[in-house]
N, C-alpha and C positions, 0 to 999 in steps of 0.2 A: 479499629472499628471498620466494619464493612460499610461501603458507601453504596446507596441505591439511587439509580437514575430512572425515573419514569419517562418513557419515550412516547410522546404524543405524536400523532400523524400530522401531515401537511405542513411542511417547511419549518416546523419547530426544530431547534437544534437538538431535540431529543426525540425524533420521530422515527418509528420503525413500522413498516408495513410488510406483511408476509405475503408472498406471491408465488405460489406453486400449486401443483396438484395435491400436495400434502396438507395444505392449509387453506383456510378461507381467504379469498383474494382481498378482503377488506377488514382486517383486524384493526380495531381503533387504537389500541395501545398495547405495549409490551414492556415488561419490566426487565431491566438489566441489573445484575448484581456485580459490583466490582470487588473481587476478592482482596484480602489484605495484602497478599504478596504482590499483586498487580498495583494496588494503590501505593505500596511502598516503593516499587520500581519507578513509578511515575514521579513520585515526590522526592526521589533520591538526589542527594547533593552531587552524585556522580555525573548527572546530566549537565551539559553546558548551558549556561544561562541564556545564550542566544537561541538555543533550542526550546528551552522552557517558555521563552517569550512567545512562542508560536502555538502553545497549547490551546489558546482560545479559538484558533482556526482549525487545528488538526485533531483535537479531542482524543488524545491517545488512549486514555483509560476507557472511555466509552467505546471507542472503536475496537480495541482488543477484546473488551468484554462482549461486544456484539458478535465478533468473530469466534467467541467462546474459546479463546486460547488459555489453556491451563498450564501451570508451571511444570507439570511432569510430562508434557508432550514434546514431540519433535516438530520443529517449524522451519520451513525454508522461506527466507525472504529474498525475493528477486531484486537484484540490483539495489543493494542497500545504500549506494551512493556515499554520502558523507556520514552516514550512520545515525541519522535522526531517530529512526525507530530502533536501530540496533542498540542504542544506549539504554533502551527500556527492555527490549526483548532478550538480549543476551544475558544480562544479570538475572532477569526474571526466570529464565530457563536453566541457568548455570548449575544449580544444585541437583535438580531432579529430572530435567528435560534435556533437550538438545537444540541449540540454535545453529542453523546452517545458512551461510551466506552464499547466495548464487551471485558471485562477484563479477565485475568486468574482466575482460581479457587483459591479463598483464604480460602476456608473451605474444604479442601480435606478429603475424606473418608479414604484414605490410606496414610501411611507415607512412601513415597519412595523418592529417590533422585530427580526424575522428579517433583513429586508433591510439594516437599519442595522448589524447585527452583521457580515454578510457584507461590506458596503461597507468597514467599518473594518478588518476582517481582511485583505481583499484589498488595500487601499491600503497597509497596513503591510508586507505581503509585497512589493509592488512597490517600496516605498522600500528595503527590505532589499536587493533585487536591485540597485537603482540605486547604493546606497551601497557595494556590494561588487563592482562590475562588473569590477574588475581581476582578481578571483579567480574569479567565477562565469561570466565571459565574456558572450557575446551571447545571453542568455536570451530566448526568444520567449514571447509570451503569447497564449492564446485564452481566451475566457470560457465557462465551463461553468455554465449556469443553466437546468436543465431545468424545464419543457419548452420554454421560449422559445429558449434557445440551447444547442444540442446538437452542433453541428459542432466537431470537434476538429482540423480542418485538411483539407487535400486528401485525397481518398480514396486508399488504397493508398500512403501516403507515409511511415509511420514503422515502426520496428522493434519497439518495445515500448510498450504502454500499461500504466501501473502505478497501483494504488490501494491505499492503506494505511488501513484502519479507517474507511472511508467508506460502505460499502454500506447500512448501517442508515439513514443520513441520507436517501438517495434512496428507500429502501423505505418509509419512513414517509410520504413524499409521493407514493407510487405512481409513481415515476419511474425505478425501477431498470432495467427492461427497456430504456427509451430510452437510458440511459447505456451499457449493454452493447452495444446496437446501434451507438451512436456509436463505441465502442472498436473494434468489428469493422470498421466502415467505414474508419476512418483507418489501420488496420494494413495493411502489405504482406502479400501471400500469404507464409506462412512466419513472419510476425511473431507475437508472443505478448502475451497479456493476463495480467499478474501481479496476483494478488489476495491481500491479507492482510486478515483481518477477524475480529472477535470471534466465537467459535464458540458457537452456542446448543445447549442441550439441546433435544430434540424438543418441539415445541409452544410454544416461547417466541415472544413477539411482538417485532417490530423495535423497538418503543419502549423495550425493555430495553437496546438497544445491541448485542445479540447476533443473529446470523443463522444459520440452519440450513445446514450445509455442503452437504448433498445438494440442497437447494433451489437453492443458488447454482450448483451443477454442472448441474442440470437447466435452469436459465434460460440459462446460457452455451451449452449444447448447442442450446437452442431457437433462439438467434439465429445459430447456425452454427459456434460454436467446438468444438474437440475438447479434452478434458482430457488433457494429456500427462504431468502429474506433480502429486503432492501431497506436502507435506512437513510434518513435525512440528517443524521448527526453532523455531517460535514457540508451541509447545504449553505449557500450564501445567496439569498435572493437579490442582493445589491449588485451582483456580478452580471453586467449586461453583455459581456463576451464579444465586444465589437471594438477592439483596441488596436492601435497601430502595430504593436509588436506581439500580438496574440496574448496568450495567458501570461507571458513573461513581462507584460506591461505592469501587472499587479505586483504587490509584495509577494514574496520577499525579493524578487529580482529587480523590479522597478527599472526596467530596461530603457525607459524614456528619460532617465536621469532626473534633472530638476523640472523638466517640462510637465506641468500639471501633476506634480508629485503628490501634493496634498490631496488632490482629487482621488488618486489611486490608493493612497493610504486610507482614505475614508471609506472606500469600497471594501478594502481588506483583501484577503486571499480568495482564491477562486471558489466558485460553486462546484461541489464535488459529489459524485455518485459514490455510494458505499454499498457493495453487493456481496452477498454470501452465496456461493455455489457449493453443491454437494456432489461428491462422487458416490452415486448410489449403488453401482454394480461394476 
């Protein structure tokens, strides 16, 4: 059965506003339809229960429907990390489409704490893909390690580039514009760049883990994208964004340990922007 979610504006967990020259700047509601294949992928027993437990904060079915990801399309996910979204996207795309993981660098030139972390995480993800090939299908890999490795594939070759909660990582190393340019290059004309990121209050620094929404919109426009829609699907008005350990103070990290733990659990995961950009030409 198809599931329909009516998205109301203004901080509802189902709010969508369309903002570009192509649309009225103040559309009051937009309906999303979650197709059966996507609903099945989200509901699949293949997903780890620890990941499923976070659905109420990450809203994967609604988010992927908002990005209009179809099962026959080619999708690049930037830095899939532990595979939270890959558990959904790879099986969803396995039969008719193509999932491409823009993975961490697993063959670093330098031996640093950062490179060792990325190497370990990247190898762990590759092993997970190999171990689950019957379900995830023929996953393809590219390495995203800006600024040395920024190509996400052949130009004009994919339907969607998606990134979830990664922008601050590239911003803290002054590599964000290069990543946006790489996403633009690999997308087909008419393809989209889907972004979910911790949303900052004005004036916050990237090292907090939060990014200013308007700055991300401005950067995307600078490299050639058009903003076609923004959504409050992943908003959390309880998030005050003023914590000792930045966004990592909140679940799932809870970096303060037992100190005020219940307080941060009650707040929940971060307030997040959800933005859809189009490569129009």
